[in-house]
C-alpha positions in Angstrom: 58.4 99.0 105.8 61.0 101.5 104.9 64.3 99.7 104.8 67.8 101.1 104.4 70.7 98.9 103.4 74.3 99.9 104.0 77.1 98.2 102.2 80.2 99.9 100.7 80.0 97.6 97.7 76.3 97.1 97.6 74.6 94.7 97.1 77.3 92.4 98.5 75.7 89.8 100.8 72.3 91.5 100.3 72.1 90.8 96.5 69.1 88.5 97.0 67.4 89.9 100.0 67.3 93.6 99.0 65.5 93.1 95.6 62.9 90.8 97.0 62.1 93.3 99.7 62.0 96.1 97.1 59.6 94.0 94.9 56.9 94.3 97.6 54.9 97.5 96.8 54.3 98.1 100.5 58.1 98.5 101.0 60.4 101.4 100.2 64.0 100.2 100.0 67.1 102.5 99.8 70.8 101.5 99.8 73.9 103.5 100.5 77.0 102.5 98.4 80.5 103.8 97.8 80.5 102.4 94.3 81.4 105.0 91.7 78.7 105.5 88.9 76.2 103.4 90.7 72.7 103.4 89.0 70.0 105.5 90.6 67.8 102.4 90.8 68.9 98.7 91.0 66.2 96.1 90.9 63.8 98.4 92.6 66.3 99.7 95.2 67.0 103.4 95.3 70.7 103.9 95.3 72.5 106.7 97.1 76.2 107.2 96.8 78.5 108.4 99.6 82.2 109.0 99.7 85.0 109.8 102.2 86.1 113.4 102.3 89.5 112.7 103.7 92.1 110.0 104.1 93.8 108.4 107.0 96.1 110.8 109.0 99.8 110.5 108.1 101.9 109.0 110.9 98.8 108.1 112.9 99.5 105.5 115.6 99.6 102.2 113.7 97.3 100.5 116.2 94.5 103.0 115.5 94.9 103.5 111.8 92.3 100.8 111.0 89.7 102.4 113.4 90.4 105.9 111.9 89.5 104.5 108.5 86.2 103.2 109.9 85.4 106.5 111.5 86.1 108.3 108.3 83.7 106.0 106.5 81.2 106.2 109.3 81.2 110.0 109.1 80.6 109.8 105.3 77.6 107.6 105.8 76.4 109.7 108.7 76.3 112.8 106.5 74.5 110.9 103.8 72.0 109.8 106.4 71.4 113.4 107.5 70.6 114.4 104.0 68.3 111.4 103.6 66.5 112.3 106.9 66.1 115.9 105.9 64.5 114.8 102.6 61.8 113.1 104.7 62.9 109.5 104.8 63.0 107.7 108.1 63.7 104.0 107.9 61.9 101.4 110.0 64.9 99.1 109.7 68.6 99.5 108.8 70.4 96.4 107.6 74.2 97.1 107.5 77.4 95.3 106.8 79.2 96.9 109.8 82.6 95.7 109.0 83.9 98.9 107.4 82.4 101.2 110.0 79.6 102.9 107.9 76.9 102.2 110.4 78.7 103.5 113.5 76.7 106.8 113.7 73.3 106.0 112.1 71.6 105.7 115.5 72.6 109.3 116.0 70.5 110.2 113.0 67.6 107.9 113.6 67.6 107.0 117.3 64.4 104.9 117.2 65.2 102.9 114.0 66.1 99.3 114.4 69.6 98.4 113.4 70.6 94.9 112.2 74.2 94.2 111.4 75.9 91.6 109.2 78.3 89.8 111.6 81.1 88.4 109.4 84.0 87.9 111.8 85.2 88.9 115.3 89.0 89.0 115.5 90.9 86.9 118.0 94.7 86.9 118.7 94.6 83.1 119.2 92.6 80.2 118.0 91.3 81.5 114.6 93.3 82.9 111.7 96.1 84.7 113.5 99.2 82.6 113.7 97.3 79.6 112.5 100.1 79.1 109.9 103.5 78.5 111.5 105.2 79.5 108.2 103.9 83.1 108.7 104.0 83.6 112.5 103.7 87.1 113.7 106.0 87.2 116.7 105.5 90.9 117.4 104.0 91.1 120.9 102.1 94.2 120.0 100.0 92.3 117.5 97.6 91.3 120.2 97.1 95.0 121.1 96.5 95.9 117.5 93.8 93.1 117.2 92.1 94.3 120.4 91.7 97.7 118.8 90.7 96.3 115.5 87.6 94.9 117.3 86.7 98.4 118.5 84.3 98.8 115.6 82.6 95.5 116.5 82.3 96.4 120.1 80.8 99.8 119.4 78.2 98.2 117.2 77.2 95.8 120.0 76.0 98.9 122.0 73.8 100.2 119.2 72.7 97.2 117.2 69.4 95.5 117.9 70.3 92.2 116.2 72.8 90.6 113.9 72.9 88.0 111.1 75.7 85.7 110.3 76.1 83.2 107.4 77.6 80.3 109.3 77.5 79.0 112.9 81.2 79.1 113.2 81.5 82.7 112.1 78.7 83.6 114.6 80.6 81.7 117.3 83.6 84.0 117.0 81.5 86.8 118.5 81.4 87.2 122.3 78.3 87.0 124.5 76.0 88.7 125.2 75.8 89.9 121.6 76.3 86.4 120.2 72.8 85.5 121.4 71.4 88.3 119.2 72.8 86.8 116.0 70.6 84.8 113.7 72.5 82.3 111.6 71.1 82.4 108.1 73.3 81.9 105.0 73.1 84.4 102.1 71.9 81.5 99.9 72.9 79.6 96.8 70.5 79.3 93.9 70.8 75.6 93.6 68.5 75.5 90.6 70.8 77.7 88.6 74.1 76.5 90.1 73.6 72.8 89.1 75.4 70.0 87.3 75.6 70.1 83.5 77.0 67.0 81.9 77.1 68.7 78.5 79.1 71.7 79.7 82.0 73.0 77.6 84.5 75.8 78.2 87.0 77.3 75.7 90.3 78.6 77.1 92.9 80.7 75.5 96.3 79.1 76.1 99.9 80.3 75.9 101.0 80.9 72.3 97.6 82.2 71.2 95.9 78.9 70.8 92.6 77.7 72.3 91.5 74.5 73.9 88.0 73.3 74.3 87.3 71.5 77.6 84.5 69.0 78.3 83.5 66.6 81.0 85.8 64.1 79.3 88.9 66.1 80.4 90.5 65.5 83.8 90.1 69.0 85.4 91.2 70.0 88.8 90.0 73.4 90.0 91.2 75.8 92.7 89.3 79.1 93.3 90.3 82.1 95.4 89.4 85.8 95.2 93.2 86.4 95.5 95.9 83.7 95.5 97.3 84.0 99.0 98.2 81.8 102.0 94.9 82.5 103.9 93.2 80.4 101.3 95.9 77.7 101.1 97.4 78.7 97.8 100.9 77.7 99.0 99.8 74.2 100.1 98.0 73.7 96.8 101.0 74.7 94.7 103.3 72.5 96.7 101.1 69.6 96.1 100.9 70.1 92.3 104.2 68.6 91.3 103.2 65.2 92.8 99.7 65.5 91.4 100.8 66.4 87.9 103.5 63.7 87.9 101.0 61.0 88.8 98.2 62.4 86.6 99.8 63.2 83.2 96.5 64.1 81.6 95.2 66.5 84.3 94.7 70.1 83.6 94.8 72.6 86.5 92.4 75.6 86.4 93.3 78.2 89.0 90.9 81.2 89.5 92.1 84.2 91.5 93.9 87.5 91.2 97.4 88.2 92.4 96.6 90.7 95.1 95.7 90.2 98.8 92.2 90.0 100.3 92.8 89.0 103.9 96.4 88.4 105.0 99.6 90.3 104.9 101.2 91.5 101.6 104.0 89.4 100.2 107.5 90.7 101.1 109.5 93.1 98.9 106.6 94.1 96.6 106.4 90.5 95.4 103.1 88.6 94.7 102.2 85.5 96.6 101.1 84.0 93.3 104.7 84.3 91.9 106.5 83.3 95.1 104.8 79.9 95.4 104.7 79.3 91.6 108.4 79.9 91.3 109.1 77.6 94.2 107.9 74.6 92.2 107.9 75.8 88.6 110.8 73.6 87.6 108.7 70.5 88.5 105.5 71.6 86.6 104.2 71.1 83.1 103.1 74.7 82.7 101.2 73.8 79.5 98.6 72.1 81.7 98.3 74.8 84.3 95.9 77.7 83.5 96.0 80.8 85.7 92.6 82.4 84.8 92.7 85.5 87.1 89.3 86.9 87.9 86.7 85.5 85.6 83.1 86.5 84.9 80.4 84.6 86.8 79.0 83.3 83.5 82.3 81.4 83.0 82.8 80.5 86.7 79.8 78.1 87.0 80.8 76.2 83.8 84.3 75.9 85.2 82.9 74.3 88.3 80.6 72.1 86.2 83.7 70.8 84.4 85.7 70.0 87.6 86.5 66.4 88.5 88.1 67.5 91.8 87.6 70.9 93.4 90.2 71.8 96.0 89.2 74.3 98.7 91.6 75.3 101.6 91.3 78.0 104.1 92.6 79.3 107.4 90.0 79.4 110.3 88.3 82.4 108.7 85.2 83.4 106.7 83.8 80.6 104.5 83.8 81.3 100.8 80.7 81.3 98.7 82.7 79.4 96.0 82.9 76.3 98.2 79.1 76.2 98.5 78.6 76.8 94.8 81.0 74.0 94.1 78.9 71.7 96.3 75.7 72.9 94.6 77.2 72.0 91.2 78.0 68.5 92.5 81.7 68.8 92.6 83.8 66.1 94.3 85.6 68.3 96.9 88.9 67.9 98.7 89.0 70.5 101.5 91.0 71.5 104.5 90.1 70.1 107.9 89.6 73.5 109.4 86.7 74.8 111.5 84.8 76.8 108.9 84.5 73.7 106.7 83.0 71.4 109.3 79.5 72.8 108.8 79.5 71.9 105.1 82.1 69.1 104.4 81.5 65.9 106.3 84.5 63.7 105.8 83.8 60.9 103.3 80.2 62.0 103.0 80.0 65.4 101.3 83.7 65.6 100.5 87.2 64.7 101.8 88.9 66.6 104.6 92.7 66.8 104.7 95.3 68.5 106.9 95.6 72.1 105.7 99.5 71.9 105.7 100.0 68.4 104.4 100.7 68.6 100.6 101.2 64.8 100.4 97.8 64.0 102.0 96.2 66.6 99.6 97.9 65.0 96.6 97.1 61.5 97.7 93.4 62.2 98.1 93.1 64.1 94.8 94.9 61.3 92.9 93.0 58.5 94.6 89.6 60.1 93.8 90.6 60.7 90.2 90.8 56.9 89.9 87.4 56.3 91.6 84.6 57.7 89.4 81.9 56.0 91.5 83.2 57.5 94.7 83.5 60.9 93.1 80.0 60.7 91.9 78.8 59.7 95.4 80.6 62.5 97.1 79.4 65.0 94.5 75.8 63.9 94.8 75.9 64.1 98.6 77.4 67.5 98.4 74.7 68.8 96.1 71.9 67.3 98.2 73.4 68.9 101.3 73.6 72.3 99.6 70.0 72.0 98.5 68.8 71.0 101.9 70.9 73.6 103.8 71.8 76.6 101.6 69.2 76.7 98.9 68.3 80.3 98.3 64.6 80.0 97.4 63.4 77.3 99.8 65.7 77.7 102.8 67.7 80.9 103.1 65.6 83.6 101.5 62.4 82.6 103.4 64.4 82.6 106.7 65.9 86.0 105.8 62.5 87.5 105.1 61.1 86.0 108.3 64.0 87.6 110.2 63.2 91.0 108.6 59.5 90.6 109.4 60.4 90.0 113.0 61.5 93.6 113.3 58.1 94.8 111.9 56.3 92.5 114.3 
């Protein structure tokens, strides 16, 4: 087959699937990316860059600014596709992350090519992430109108896409019928052989004042991981629980991974950072020598960090499920997580982890502190979490074979 991948930050969710397809000498695999200085070839995939030639129109109606951005990206991808077609390449299958609009016009280049889209999330004004958190309610009645138009990109893709793929059943369930029935639920996959427990793990941290500390499994480590530290991923609840946790656990160290920007929700008011707002709210009650804000860290350090963790805390609005949660399960972490819909597929209460109310800082602190006193229970929950990850999300035995079968179905 000739296969074209579309992802503005390729490989993204296709980091395992694309190289395996490219390793088959019968396939020719090409990818479009917006990455600057992308290599010409990545693990057998021919890389082609594209870029927007204009920005969003000044003073455009705020309800349509998001869709204009997607059209601009779609046009850039469309023009790159025209050049690729004119060079003699016609794909049998296009696999695209459609969320940024790049694949909107590809059927206008290759009308007979199958198009499969990565279905990450369909927006709803009620019942998912929007206004889930009463602390950050959007009472503007026009917000529903804006969200309706935000789904325009999804709706236009339903008309041209032949199929979809979604990583979790809950994320797929956010999409409406009849397209929902065309979505295969197959997770991107976790390499559970590589992402595994390591009782001998160590990690050296730089600390305030220029010193270093070497951490081992003998240390009482609590971990919290976000791409960015923001309310969507429960950063505020976690920080509000820390004074109680640290008071009751005088030897605990808190390792927090995440940048101080915004990935999903609204920006913090007055050019502040959510990280600083919620830290400053409780800082007088914290022993800052035992809290380590690590920012973004390299993946080679991220897995050892999880392997050190005695308790891993994961909180999220009803939104996209993070890879980091499943990696923590694969490592065998004892997990305390929010009792929100995306978690229900992975965390079974008192089996593969503990579920707590997203907003209840006391319930979070109580569960963390209780489990720190129960090493056998932590071991049981961590073992169950790892076994569940192996049986459900393993890359090589579960997810990648299913992804390849899904691709093959288009050839058949």
